[in-house]
C-alpha positions as CSV (number, residue, x, y, z in Angstrom):
1,M,-90.7,-71.4,153.6
2,T,-93.5,-72.5,151.5
3,S,-94.7,-69.8,149.0
4,K,-98.4,-70.3,149.7
5,T,-99.2,-67.2,152.0
6,S,-101.7,-64.5,151.5
7,G,-100.6,-61.8,148.8
8,P,-98.2,-62.0,145.7
9,K,-96.7,-65.5,145.5
10,S,-92.7,-65.8,146.0
11,Q,-90.0,-66.5,143.4
12,P,-87.9,-69.6,144.0
13,H,-84.9,-66.8,145.5
14,E,-87.5,-65.4,147.8
15,F,-88.6,-66.2,150.9
16,I,-91.7,-65.1,153.3
17,F,-91.4,-65.3,157.0
18,P,-94.6,-65.2,158.8
19,V,-93.5,-63.3,162.0
20,H,-95.7,-63.3,165.5
21,T,-95.4,-59.8,166.9
22,R,-97.5,-57.4,167.6
23,T,-96.5,-54.7,164.8
24,I,-94.5,-57.0,162.0
25,A,-96.6,-59.5,160.0
26,Q,-94.3,-60.8,158.1
27,I,-90.3,-60.6,156.7
28,R,-89.4,-61.3,153.0
29,Y,-86.2,-62.0,151.7
30,D,-84.6,-62.1,148.3
31,S,-81.4,-63.7,148.1
32,L,-80.5,-62.4,144.5
33,S,-80.7,-58.8,145.1
34,R,-80.3,-59.1,149.2
35,V,-83.4,-57.3,150.0
36,M,-84.9,-57.7,153.3
37,T,-88.5,-56.1,153.2
38,V,-90.4,-55.8,157.0
39,V,-94.4,-56.0,156.5
40,Y,-96.7,-54.4,159.1
41,H,-99.5,-55.6,160.3
42,D,-101.4,-51.9,159.3
43,G,-99.8,-52.3,155.9
44,R,-97.0,-50.5,155.6
45,S,-93.5,-51.9,154.6
46,T,-89.7,-50.7,154.7
47,T,-86.9,-52.3,152.8
48,T,-83.4,-52.3,153.5
49,S,-80.5,-53.6,150.8
50,G,-77.1,-55.6,151.2
51,I,-78.2,-57.7,153.7
52,Q,-76.4,-60.7,153.4
53,G,-77.6,-64.6,154.2
54,P,-76.3,-64.9,157.7
55,A,-77.2,-61.4,158.8
56,M,-80.9,-62.2,157.6
57,L,-80.4,-65.7,159.8
58,R,-79.5,-63.7,162.8
59,I,-82.6,-61.3,162.4
60,L,-84.7,-63.9,161.8
61,A,-83.3,-65.5,164.9
62,Q,-84.6,-62.7,167.2
63,R,-88.3,-63.0,166.2
64,P,-90.9,-65.1,166.9
65,L,-91.3,-67.0,163.5
66,E,-93.5,-69.8,162.8
67,R,-92.3,-73.2,162.6
68,S,-90.0,-72.4,159.0
69,P,-88.7,-75.7,157.2
70,F,-86.4,-73.6,155.5
71,L,-85.2,-72.4,158.6
72,L,-84.7,-75.8,160.1
73,Q,-82.8,-77.3,157.1
74,T,-80.2,-73.6,156.8
75,V,-79.5,-74.1,160.5
76,I,-78.8,-77.9,160.4
């Protein structure tokens, strides 16, 4: 995923995934610290630590995401 989104810029180890649901706006993932942050449309966010890469991909597979070159490259 590119780091050009509205809001803070991401680092090379941080990935921002726009999500299209009624409540969730995006999911952010930091691969170094293994922290997943869910950002809601109303501005709230929740953070979960200890999420490994394969688990993160399973979580993302359950959400309607924008087309993501990162995901396509990772899965292929």
